[in-house]
DSSP file (Angstrom, degrees, kcal/mol; ACC not computed):
  #  RESIDUE AA STRUCTURE BP1 BP2  ACC     N-H-->O    O-->H-N    N-H-->O    O-->H-N    TCO  KAPPA ALPHA  PHI   PSI    X-CA   Y-CA   Z-CA
    1    1 A M     >        0   0    0      0, 0.0     4,-2.2     0, 0.0     5,-0.1   0.000 360.0 360.0 360.0 -48.3  -18.3   -1.6   13.0
    2    2 A T  H  >  +     0   0    0      1,-0.2     4,-2.7     2,-0.2     5,-0.2   0.879 360.0  53.7 -66.2 -36.3  -15.5   -1.8   10.4
    3    3 A T  H  > S+     0   0    0      2,-0.2     4,-2.5     1,-0.2    -1,-0.2   0.899 109.2  48.9 -63.9 -39.4  -13.6    1.0   12.0
    4    4 A K  H  > S+     0   0    0      2,-0.2     4,-2.5     1,-0.2    -2,-0.2   0.892 111.3  50.0 -65.9 -38.7  -13.8   -0.8   15.4
    5    5 A L  H  X S+     0   0    0     -4,-2.2     4,-2.6     2,-0.2    -2,-0.2   0.911 110.8  49.4 -64.6 -42.2  -12.6   -4.0   13.6
    6    6 A L  H  X S+     0   0    0     -4,-2.7     4,-2.6     2,-0.2    -2,-0.2   0.920 111.7  49.0 -62.1 -44.0   -9.7   -2.0   12.0
    7    7 A S  H  X S+     0   0    0     -4,-2.5     4,-2.3     2,-0.2    -2,-0.2   0.910 112.1  48.1 -62.3 -42.6   -8.8   -0.5   15.4
    8    8 A A  H  X S+     0   0    0     -4,-2.5     4,-2.0     2,-0.2    -2,-0.2   0.915 112.6  48.2 -65.4 -42.5   -8.8   -4.0   17.1
    9    9 A T  H  X S+     0   0    0     -4,-2.6     4,-2.2     1,-0.2    -2,-0.2   0.921 112.2  49.4 -63.1 -43.7   -6.7   -5.5   14.4
   10   10 A L  H  X S+     0   0    0     -4,-2.6     4,-2.7     1,-0.2    -1,-0.2   0.881 107.6  54.6 -64.4 -38.1   -4.2   -2.6   14.6
   11   11 A S  H  X S+     0   0    0     -4,-2.3     4,-2.2     2,-0.2    -1,-0.2   0.917 108.8  48.3 -61.5 -42.7   -4.0   -3.0   18.3
   12   12 A C  H  X S+     0   0    0     -4,-2.0     4,-2.0     2,-0.2    -1,-0.2   0.914 111.8  49.0 -63.8 -42.3   -3.1   -6.6   18.0
   13   13 A I  H  X S+     0   0    0     -4,-2.2     4,-2.9     1,-0.2     5,-0.3   0.902 109.2  53.6 -64.4 -40.1   -0.5   -5.8   15.4
   14   14 A C  H  X S+     0   0    0     -4,-2.7     4,-2.0     1,-0.2    -1,-0.2   0.930 109.9  47.2 -59.3 -45.4    0.9   -3.1   17.6
   15   15 A L  H  < S+     0   0    0     -4,-2.2     4,-0.3     1,-0.2    -1,-0.2   0.864 116.7  43.8 -66.2 -35.2    1.3   -5.5   20.5
   16   16 A L  H  < S+     0   0    0     -4,-2.0     3,-0.2    -5,-0.2    -2,-0.2   0.869 122.8  33.7 -77.8 -37.0    2.9   -8.2   18.3
   17   17 A T  H  < S+     0   0    0     -4,-2.9     3,-0.2    -5,-0.2    -2,-0.2   0.661 121.4  42.3 -96.4 -16.5    5.3   -6.0   16.4
   18   18 A C  S >< S+     0   0    0     -4,-2.0     3,-1.2    -5,-0.3    -1,-0.2   0.188  71.5 114.1-118.6  17.1    6.3   -3.3   18.9
   19   19 A A  T 3  S+     0   0    0     -4,-0.3    -1,-0.1     1,-0.3    -2,-0.1   0.820  83.9  42.1 -62.2 -31.5    6.8   -5.2   22.1
   20   20 A S  T 3  S+     0   0    0     -3,-0.2    -1,-0.3     2,-0.1     2,-0.1   0.478  92.2 107.2 -95.6  -1.0   10.6   -4.4   22.3
   21   21 A A  S <  S-     0   0    0     -3,-1.2     2,-0.3     1,-0.1     3,-0.1  -0.446  81.6-103.4 -78.2 149.2   10.3   -0.8   21.2
   22   22 A L        -     0   0    0     -2,-0.1    12,-0.4     1,-0.1    15,-0.1  -0.566  49.9-112.1 -65.7 129.7   10.9    2.1   23.6
   23   23 A G        -     0   0    0     -2,-0.3    -1,-0.1     1,-0.1    14,-0.0  -0.169  30.6 -98.1 -66.9 158.9    7.4    3.4   24.4
   24   24 A W        -     0   0    0     98,-0.2   100,-2.7    97,-0.1     2,-0.3  -0.240  37.6-151.2 -68.1 162.3    6.2    6.7   23.3
   25   25 A T  E     -A   32   0A   0      7,-2.6     7,-3.3    98,-0.2     2,-0.5  -0.857   8.4-129.8-131.1 168.7    6.2    9.7   25.7
   26   26 A K  E     -A   31   0A   0     -2,-0.3     2,-0.7    98,-0.3     5,-0.2  -0.985  13.3-170.5-125.0 124.2    4.2   12.8   26.1
   27   27 A E  E >  S-A   30   0A   0      3,-3.0     3,-2.0    -2,-0.5     2,-0.5  -0.910  71.2 -50.9-113.3 102.0    5.8   16.2   26.4
   28   28 A G  T 3  S-     0   0    0     -2,-0.7     0, 0.0     1,-0.3     0, 0.0  -0.599 122.3 -24.5  68.1-122.5    3.1   18.6   27.4
   29   29 A E  T 3  S+     0   0    0     -2,-0.5     2,-0.5    -3,-0.1    -1,-0.3   0.328 119.8  99.6-100.4   5.1    0.4   18.0   24.9
   30   30 A T  E <   -A   27   0A   0     -3,-2.0    -3,-3.0     2,-0.0     2,-0.4  -0.809  65.8-140.9 -99.9 129.4    2.8   16.6   22.3
   31   31 A L  E     -A   26   0A   0     -2,-0.5     2,-0.5    -5,-0.2    -5,-0.2  -0.726  16.2-159.4 -84.5 134.8    3.2   12.9   21.7
   32   32 A V  E     -A   25   0A   0     -7,-3.3    -7,-2.6    -2,-0.4     2,-0.3  -0.971   2.5-160.2-119.6 123.0    6.8   11.9   21.0
   33   33 A F        -     0   0    0     -2,-0.5     2,-0.4    -9,-0.2   -10,-0.1  -0.772   8.7-142.8-102.5 148.6    7.6    8.6   19.3
   34   34 A H    >   -     0   0    0    -12,-0.4     3,-1.3    -2,-0.3   -12,-0.1  -0.900  56.4 -31.7-114.6 137.0   11.0    6.9   19.5
   35   35 A G  T 3  S-     0   0    0     -2,-0.4     3,-0.3     1,-0.2    -2,-0.1  -0.311 120.7 -24.6  60.7-134.9   12.7    5.0   16.7
   36   36 A G  T >  S+     0   0    0      1,-0.2     3,-1.7     2,-0.1     4,-0.4  -0.100  86.8 137.2-104.3  34.8   10.3    3.3   14.3
   37   37 A E  T <  S+     0   0    0     -3,-1.3     3,-0.3     1,-0.3    -1,-0.2   0.844  82.0  25.1 -51.6 -42.2    7.4    2.9   16.7
   38   38 A V  T >> S+     0   0    0     -3,-0.3     3,-1.2     1,-0.2     4,-0.9   0.081  83.8 113.7-115.5  24.3    4.7    3.9   14.2
   39   39 A D  H X> S+     0   0    0     -3,-1.7     4,-1.8     1,-0.3     3,-0.6   0.855  73.6  63.3 -60.9 -33.4    6.4    3.0   10.9
   40   40 A H  H 3> S+     0   0    0     -4,-0.4     4,-2.0    -3,-0.3    -1,-0.3   0.782  95.5  60.4 -62.5 -24.1    3.8    0.3   10.4
   41   41 A C  H <> S+     0   0    0     -3,-1.2     4,-1.9     2,-0.2    -1,-0.2   0.843 102.3  51.0 -71.3 -33.3    1.3    3.2   10.3
   42   42 A S  H <X S+     0   0    0     -4,-0.9     4,-1.8    -3,-0.6    -2,-0.2   0.891 109.2  50.9 -67.9 -39.1    3.1    4.6    7.2
   43   43 A A  H  X S+     0   0    0     -4,-1.8     4,-1.8     1,-0.2    -2,-0.2   0.897 109.6  50.6 -63.6 -39.5    2.9    1.2    5.6
   44   44 A L  H  X S+     0   0    0     -4,-2.0     4,-2.6     1,-0.2    -2,-0.2   0.885 106.3  55.3 -64.5 -38.3   -0.8    1.1    6.4
   45   45 A A  H  X S+     0   0    0     -4,-1.9     4,-2.3     1,-0.2    -1,-0.2   0.872 105.7  51.9 -62.8 -36.8   -1.2    4.5    4.8
   46   46 A V  H  X S+     0   0    0     -4,-1.8     4,-2.1     2,-0.2    -1,-0.2   0.908 109.9  49.1 -65.5 -41.4    0.4    3.2    1.6
   47   47 A E  H  X S+     0   0    0     -4,-1.8     4,-2.1     2,-0.2    -2,-0.2   0.923 111.1  50.2 -61.5 -44.4   -2.1    0.3    1.6
   48   48 A A  H  X S+     0   0    0     -4,-2.6     4,-2.7     1,-0.2     5,-0.2   0.894 108.6  52.5 -61.4 -40.8   -4.9    2.8    2.1
   49   49 A A  H  X S+     0   0    0     -4,-2.3     4,-2.9     1,-0.2     5,-0.2   0.915 108.6  49.9 -62.2 -43.2   -3.7    4.9   -0.8
   50   50 A A  H  X S+     0   0    0     -4,-2.1     4,-2.1     2,-0.2    12,-0.3   0.903 112.6  47.5 -62.3 -40.9   -3.6    1.9   -3.1
   51   51 A I  H  X S+     0   0    0     -4,-2.1     4,-2.1     2,-0.2    -2,-0.2   0.928 115.0  44.0 -67.8 -45.6   -7.1    0.9   -2.2
   52   52 A M  H  X S+     0   0    0     -4,-2.7     4,-2.8     2,-0.2     5,-0.2   0.911 112.4  52.7 -66.8 -41.5   -8.5    4.5   -2.6
   53   53 A Y  H  X S+     0   0    0     -4,-2.9     4,-1.5    -5,-0.2    -1,-0.2   0.925 110.3  48.9 -59.3 -44.1   -6.6    5.0   -5.9
   54   54 A G  H  <>S+     0   0    0     -4,-2.1     5,-2.8    -5,-0.2     4,-0.4   0.912 111.8  49.0 -61.6 -42.5   -8.1    1.8   -7.2
   55   55 A R  H ><5S+     0   0    0     -4,-2.1     3,-1.2     1,-0.2    -2,-0.2   0.940 111.2  48.4 -62.8 -47.2  -11.6    2.8   -6.1
   56   56 A Q  H 3<5S+     0   0    0     -4,-2.8    -1,-0.2     1,-0.3    -2,-0.2   0.761 119.2  39.4 -67.3 -23.9  -11.4    6.2   -7.7
   57   57 A N  T 3<5S-     0   0    0     -4,-1.5    -1,-0.3    -5,-0.2    -2,-0.2   0.258 109.0-118.9-109.2  11.2  -10.1    4.8  -11.0
   58   58 A N  T < 5S+     0   0    0     -3,-1.2    -3,-0.2    -4,-0.4    -4,-0.1   0.894  75.2 120.0  52.7  45.8  -12.4    1.7  -11.0
   59   59 A E  S   <S-     0   0    0     -5,-2.8    -1,-0.2    -6,-0.2    -2,-0.2  -0.909  72.5 -96.1-131.4 157.8   -9.3   -0.6  -11.0
   60   60 A P        -     0   0    0      0, 0.0    -9,-0.0     0, 0.0    -3,-0.0  -0.499  54.9 -94.4 -69.8 148.7   -8.2   -3.3   -8.5
   61   61 A P        -     0   0    0      0, 0.0     2,-0.6     0, 0.0   -10,-0.1  -0.314  32.2-143.0 -62.7 146.0   -5.6   -2.0   -6.0
   62   62 A H        -     0   0    0    -12,-0.3     2,-0.8    -3,-0.1    -9,-0.1  -0.962   9.9-159.0-113.1 118.0   -2.0   -2.4   -6.9
   63   63 A Y    >   -     0   0    0     -2,-0.6     3,-1.1     1,-0.2     4,-0.4  -0.856   3.7-164.9-102.2 107.3    0.2   -3.2   -3.9
   64   64 A E  G >  S+     0   0    0     -2,-0.8     3,-1.6     1,-0.2     4,-0.3   0.868  85.3  59.1 -57.8 -41.4    3.8   -2.4   -4.6
   65   65 A R  G >> S+     0   0    0      1,-0.3     4,-1.7     2,-0.2     3,-1.6   0.735  88.6  73.5 -66.4 -21.8    5.2   -4.4   -1.6
   66   66 A D  G <4 S+     0   0    0     -3,-1.1    -1,-0.3     1,-0.3    -2,-0.2   0.760  86.5  64.9 -64.0 -23.0    3.7   -7.6   -2.9
   67   67 A A  G <4 S+     0   0    0     -3,-1.6    -1,-0.3    -4,-0.4    -2,-0.2   0.741 109.2  38.8 -69.1 -21.8    6.3   -7.7   -5.6
   68   68 A Y  T <4 S-     0   0    0     -3,-1.6    -2,-0.2     1,-0.4    -1,-0.2   0.761 132.6  -4.8-101.1 -31.4    9.0   -8.1   -2.8
   69   69 A H  S  < S-     0   0    0     -4,-1.7    -1,-0.4     3,-0.0     3,-0.1  -0.967  78.2 -97.2-160.2 148.6    7.2  -10.5   -0.4
   70   70 A P        -     0   0    0      0, 0.0     2,-0.1     0, 0.0    -3,-0.1  -0.357  49.9 -99.5 -67.7 148.6    3.8  -12.0    0.0
   71   71 A P        -     0   0    0      0, 0.0     2,-0.1     0, 0.0    -5,-0.0  -0.377  36.3-122.7 -68.3 146.1    1.4  -10.2    2.3
   72   72 A T     >  -     0   0    0      1,-0.1     4,-2.3    -3,-0.1     5,-0.2  -0.306  27.4-103.2 -78.7 169.2    0.9  -11.6    5.8
   73   73 A A  H  > S+     0   0    0      1,-0.2     4,-2.1     2,-0.2     5,-0.1   0.881 124.2  51.5 -61.2 -38.6   -2.4  -12.7    7.2
   74   74 A S  H  > S+     0   0    0      2,-0.2     4,-2.4     1,-0.2    -1,-0.2   0.883 108.3  51.4 -68.3 -36.5   -2.6   -9.4    9.2
   75   75 A T  H  > S+     0   0    0      2,-0.2     4,-2.6     1,-0.2    -2,-0.2   0.923 110.2  49.0 -64.0 -43.3   -1.9   -7.4    6.1
   76   76 A L  H  X S+     0   0    0     -4,-2.3     4,-2.1     1,-0.2    -2,-0.2   0.885 110.9  50.9 -63.2 -38.2   -4.7   -9.2    4.2
   77   77 A S  H  X S+     0   0    0     -4,-2.1     4,-2.2     2,-0.2    -2,-0.2   0.913 111.0  47.8 -65.0 -43.1   -7.0   -8.5    7.2
   78   78 A L  H  X S+     0   0    0     -4,-2.4     4,-2.9     2,-0.2     5,-0.2   0.907 110.4  52.2 -64.4 -41.5   -6.2   -4.8    7.2
   79   79 A R  H  X S+     0   0    0     -4,-2.6     4,-2.6     1,-0.2    -1,-0.2   0.906 108.6  51.2 -60.3 -41.2   -6.7   -4.6    3.4
   80   80 A D  H  X S+     0   0    0     -4,-2.1     4,-1.3     2,-0.2    -1,-0.2   0.923 111.5  47.0 -62.3 -44.4  -10.1   -6.2    3.8
   81   81 A S  H  X S+     0   0    0     -4,-2.2     4,-2.1     1,-0.2     3,-0.3   0.925 113.9  47.3 -63.0 -45.2  -11.0   -3.7    6.5
   82   82 A L  H  X S+     0   0    0     -4,-2.9     4,-2.4     1,-0.2    -2,-0.2   0.870 106.9  57.8 -64.9 -36.4   -9.8   -0.8    4.4
   83   83 A S  H  < S+     0   0    0     -4,-2.6     4,-0.4    -5,-0.2    -1,-0.2   0.819 109.4  45.6 -64.3 -30.2  -11.6   -2.1    1.3
   84   84 A K  H >< S+     0   0    0     -4,-1.3     3,-0.8    -3,-0.3     4,-0.2   0.885 112.2  50.3 -77.3 -40.6  -14.9   -2.0    3.3
   85   85 A L  H >< S+     0   0    0     -4,-2.1     3,-1.7     1,-0.2    -2,-0.2   0.854 101.4  62.5 -65.6 -34.4  -14.2    1.5    4.7
   86   86 A V  G >< S+     0   0    0     -4,-2.4     3,-1.9     1,-0.3    -1,-0.2   0.740  86.5  74.4 -66.3 -21.2  -13.4    2.9    1.2
   87   87 A L  G <  S+     0   0    0     -3,-0.8    -1,-0.3    -4,-0.4    -2,-0.2   0.680  81.4  70.5 -66.5 -15.9  -16.9    2.2    0.1
   88   88 A A  G <  S+     0   0    0     -3,-1.7    -1,-0.3    -4,-0.2    -2,-0.2   0.656  88.2  77.6 -72.2 -14.8  -18.1    5.2    2.2
   89   89 A Y  S <  S-     0   0    0     -3,-1.9     2,-0.1    -4,-0.2     3,-0.0  -0.835  82.1-133.0 -98.5 128.5  -16.4    7.4   -0.4
   90   90 A P        -     0   0    0      0, 0.0     2,-0.5     0, 0.0    -2,-0.1  -0.382  30.8 -98.0 -73.1 158.0  -18.1    8.0   -3.7
   91   91 A V        -     0   0    0     -4,-0.1     2,-0.1    -2,-0.1   -35,-0.1  -0.671  49.2-140.5 -74.1 125.7  -16.2    7.7   -7.0
   92   92 A R        -     0   0    0     -2,-0.5    -1,-0.0     1,-0.1     3,-0.0  -0.473  14.7-148.5 -93.5 160.0  -15.3   11.3   -7.8
   93   93 A D  S    S+     0   0    0     -2,-0.1     2,-0.2     5,-0.0    -1,-0.1   0.829  76.0  57.0 -93.9 -39.1  -15.3   13.1  -11.2
   94   94 A T  S  > S-     0   0    0      1,-0.1     4,-2.3     0, 0.0     5,-0.2  -0.636  76.8-127.4-100.9 155.2  -12.5   15.6  -10.8
   95   95 A E  H  > S+     0   0    0     -2,-0.2     4,-2.9     1,-0.2     5,-0.2   0.868 110.9  56.7 -63.2 -36.7   -8.9   15.1  -10.0
   96   96 A A  H  > S+     0   0    0      2,-0.2     4,-2.2     1,-0.2    -1,-0.2   0.924 109.4  44.8 -62.2 -44.0   -9.1   17.7   -7.2
   97   97 A E  H  > S+     0   0    0      2,-0.2     4,-2.5     1,-0.2     5,-0.2   0.907 113.5  50.5 -65.4 -41.7  -12.0   15.7   -5.5
   98   98 A K  H  X S+     0   0    0     -4,-2.3     4,-2.4     1,-0.2    -2,-0.2   0.922 111.4  48.2 -61.7 -44.2  -10.1   12.4   -6.0
   99   99 A N  H  X S+     0   0    0     -4,-2.9     4,-2.6     2,-0.2    -1,-0.2   0.886 110.5  51.3 -65.1 -39.2   -7.0   13.9   -4.4
  100  100 A K  H  X S+     0   0    0     -4,-2.2     4,-2.6     2,-0.2    -2,-0.2   0.941 112.8  45.1 -63.4 -46.8   -8.9   15.3   -1.5
  101  101 A D  H  X S+     0   0    0     -4,-2.5     4,-2.6     2,-0.2     5,-0.2   0.881 111.6  53.9 -64.4 -37.0  -10.6   11.9   -0.8
  102  102 A L  H  X S+     0   0    0     -4,-2.4     4,-2.4    -5,-0.2    -2,-0.2   0.944 111.7  43.9 -61.0 -48.5   -7.3   10.2   -1.2
  103  103 A Q  H  X S+     0   0    0     -4,-2.6     4,-2.7     1,-0.2     5,-0.2   0.905 113.5  51.4 -64.0 -41.8   -5.6   12.4    1.4
  104  104 A D  H  X S+     0   0    0     -4,-2.6     4,-2.3     2,-0.2    -1,-0.2   0.917 112.2  46.3 -60.5 -43.5   -8.6   12.1    3.8
  105  105 A F  H  X S+     0   0    0     -4,-2.6     4,-2.5     2,-0.2    -2,-0.2   0.902 113.0  48.8 -68.5 -41.6   -8.5    8.3    3.5
  106  106 A I  H  X S+     0   0    0     -4,-2.4     4,-2.8    -5,-0.2     5,-0.2   0.936 113.1  47.7 -61.7 -46.7   -4.8    8.1    4.0
  107  107 A N  H  X S+     0   0    0     -4,-2.7     4,-2.7     1,-0.2    -2,-0.2   0.878 111.3  51.2 -63.6 -38.1   -5.0   10.4    7.1
  108  108 A M  H  X S+     0   0    0     -4,-2.3     4,-2.6    -5,-0.2     5,-0.2   0.939 112.5  45.7 -63.2 -46.5   -7.9    8.4    8.5
  109  109 A A  H  X S+     0   0    0     -4,-2.5     4,-2.0     2,-0.2    -2,-0.2   0.936 116.5  44.1 -63.6 -47.1   -6.0    5.2    8.2
  110  110 A R  H  X S+     0   0    0     -4,-2.8     4,-2.6     2,-0.2     5,-0.2   0.924 114.9  49.3 -64.2 -44.1   -2.7    6.6    9.6
  111  111 A G  H  X S+     0   0    0     -4,-2.7     4,-2.5    -5,-0.2    -2,-0.2   0.899 110.6  49.5 -63.0 -41.9   -4.6    8.4   12.4
  112  112 A T  H  X S+     0   0    0     -4,-2.6     4,-2.4    -5,-0.2    -1,-0.2   0.891 112.0  50.0 -62.8 -39.5   -6.6    5.2   13.4
  113  113 A C  H  X S+     0   0    0     -4,-2.0     4,-2.2    -5,-0.2    -2,-0.2   0.933 111.7  46.0 -65.4 -47.6   -3.3    3.3   13.4
  114  114 A V  H  X S+     0   0    0     -4,-2.6     4,-2.6     2,-0.2    -2,-0.2   0.909 113.0  50.9 -63.3 -41.4   -1.5    5.8   15.6
  115  115 A K  H  X S+     0   0    0     -4,-2.5     4,-2.3     1,-0.2    -1,-0.2   0.921 110.1  49.4 -61.9 -43.9   -4.5    5.9   18.0
  116  116 A A  H  X S+     0   0    0     -4,-2.4     4,-1.3     1,-0.2    -1,-0.2   0.882 111.0  51.0 -62.7 -37.6   -4.6    2.1   18.2
  117  117 A Y  H  X S+     0   0    0     -4,-2.2     4,-2.3     2,-0.2     3,-0.4   0.942 110.3  47.9 -64.2 -47.7   -0.9    2.1   19.0
  118  118 A I  H  < S+     0   0    0     -4,-2.6    -2,-0.2     1,-0.2    -1,-0.2   0.875 113.3  48.7 -61.8 -38.0   -1.2    4.7   21.8
  119  119 A E  H  < S+     0   0    0     -4,-2.3    -1,-0.2    -5,-0.2    -2,-0.2   0.746 118.7  38.7 -74.2 -22.9   -4.1    2.8   23.3
  120  120 A S  H  < S+     0   0    0     -4,-1.3    -2,-0.2    -3,-0.4    -1,-0.2   0.666 111.1  56.6-103.6 -18.2   -2.3   -0.6   23.2
  121  121 A V  S  < S-     0   0    0     -4,-2.3    -1,-0.2    -5,-0.1   -97,-0.1  -0.962  80.9-132.5-118.0 120.1    1.3    0.4   24.1
  122  122 A P        -     0   0    0      0, 0.0   -98,-0.2     0, 0.0    -3,-0.1  -0.332  29.6-104.0 -68.6 151.3    1.8    2.2   27.4
  123  123 A P        -     0   0    0      0, 0.0   -98,-0.2     0, 0.0     2,-0.2  -0.350  34.1-109.7 -70.7 155.2    4.0    5.3   27.4
  124  124 A S        -     0   0    0   -100,-2.7   -98,-0.3     1,-0.1     3,-0.0  -0.492  39.1 -98.8 -76.2 154.5    7.6    5.2   28.7
  125  125 A S        -     0   0    0     -2,-0.2    -1,-0.1     1,-0.1     2,-0.1  -0.550  44.1-106.4 -70.6 138.4    8.3    7.0   31.9
  126  126 A P              0   0    0      0, 0.0    -1,-0.1     0, 0.0   -99,-0.0  -0.404 360.0 360.0 -64.9 144.3    9.9   10.4   31.3
  127  127 A N              0   0    0     -2,-0.1    -2,-0.0    -3,-0.0     0, 0.0   0.473 360.0 360.0 -75.1 360.0   13.6   10.5   32.1
């Protein structure tokens, strides 16, 4: 349920923030993105990292970007979704386990974001 909510939220953000961007294309089986089409997915991955790091260290997440500007309503919504998803991961004992879960969670968040983008923004016609 939460993953579907995260996907729906990401789709809306994609439509709002990427409307003027040149759409992605597909070359064979490879997706090609143009400009900063999925930069917001990297920002989401940073949010996911902060949330997982906080969970693994029993601390509240620290969001670096908040020092520069307040989070938007969509950012707060995404954080809420990620905070629910992170509960599926147990608190680990070793640094190796913590790092593996951190990478898995970051990759899940980024992958979900890119998938939502592809599903919500049509590809450009090949030249």
